[in-house]
C-alpha positions in Angstrom: -60.8 -112.3 16.6 -61.2 -112.5 12.8 -61.6 -108.3 12.9 -59.5 -107.4 15.3 -56.4 -107.2 12.2 -59.1 -104.6 10.4 -58.7 -102.5 13.3 -61.4 -99.1 12.9 -63.7 -100.0 10.1 -67.7 -99.3 8.9 -69.8 -101.5 8.1 -70.9 -101.3 4.3 -72.9 -104.6 3.9 -74.7 -107.6 6.0 -76.1 -110.2 4.1 -76.1 -114.0 4.1 -75.1 -116.7 1.6 -78.8 -116.6 -0.5 -79.3 -120.0 0.4 -77.4 -123.5 0.2 -75.2 -123.3 -2.3 -74.6 -119.8 -1.9 -75.8 -119.1 -5.6 -75.9 -115.9 -4.4 -72.0 -115.0 -2.8 -70.8 -113.5 -5.6 -72.9 -111.4 -7.1 -73.6 -110.3 -3.1 -69.3 -109.8 -2.7 -68.6 -108.0 -5.7 -71.7 -105.2 -4.9 -70.1 -105.0 -1.4 -67.2 -103.8 -3.6 -68.6 -102.4 -5.3 -70.2 -100.5 -2.5 -66.6 -99.6 -1.0 -65.5 -102.9 1.1 -62.4 -103.6 1.0 -62.2 -106.1 2.9 -65.0 -109.6 3.2 -65.0 -111.4 5.6 -66.9 -115.2 5.5 -68.4 -115.7 8.6 -67.1 -119.2 10.7 -70.8 -120.7 10.6 -69.7 -120.7 6.9 -66.3 -122.3 6.9 -66.2 -123.8 10.1 -69.9 -125.2 11.2 -70.1 -122.6 14.0 -71.7 -123.0 16.5 -74.5 -125.8 14.7 -70.7 -127.7 13.8 -71.9 -128.7 9.8 -69.5 -126.3 8.2 -71.0 -126.1 4.3 -69.7 -128.1 1.9 -69.7 -125.7 -0.6 -67.4 -123.5 1.0 -64.8 -124.0 -0.7 -65.8 -123.0 -4.4 -68.0 -120.4 -2.7 -65.0 -118.8 -1.5 -62.6 -119.0 -4.6 -65.7 -118.0 -7.2 -65.8 -114.9 -5.0 -61.9 -113.9 -4.7 -61.9 -114.7 -8.7 -64.8 -112.6 -9.4 -63.4 -109.7 -6.7 -59.7 -110.1 -7.6 -56.4 -109.6 -5.6 -56.8 -105.9 -3.9 -59.6 -106.9 -1.6 -59.2 -109.2 1.2 -61.5 -112.0 2.1 -61.3 -112.8 5.6 -62.9 -116.8 5.4 -63.7 -117.1 9.7 -65.3 -115.0 11.6 -65.2 -116.5 15.8 
């Protein structure tokens, strides 16, 4: 699904948002960029609530803060499945 856009990849990190309300999401995204990430994916559980049907109420704020921190050269995709 969302990963089809990137083609073959090397995964450089996989982390959680850091708990409600994503207190560590921005720092963790920056750490992945520092380790070579060119694309950051935010899992659908955050944006769409899949599979439990309850999206994060802080999703837009977290997403915007990550974009501001990592800059325009890193792609952010806000869903996975």
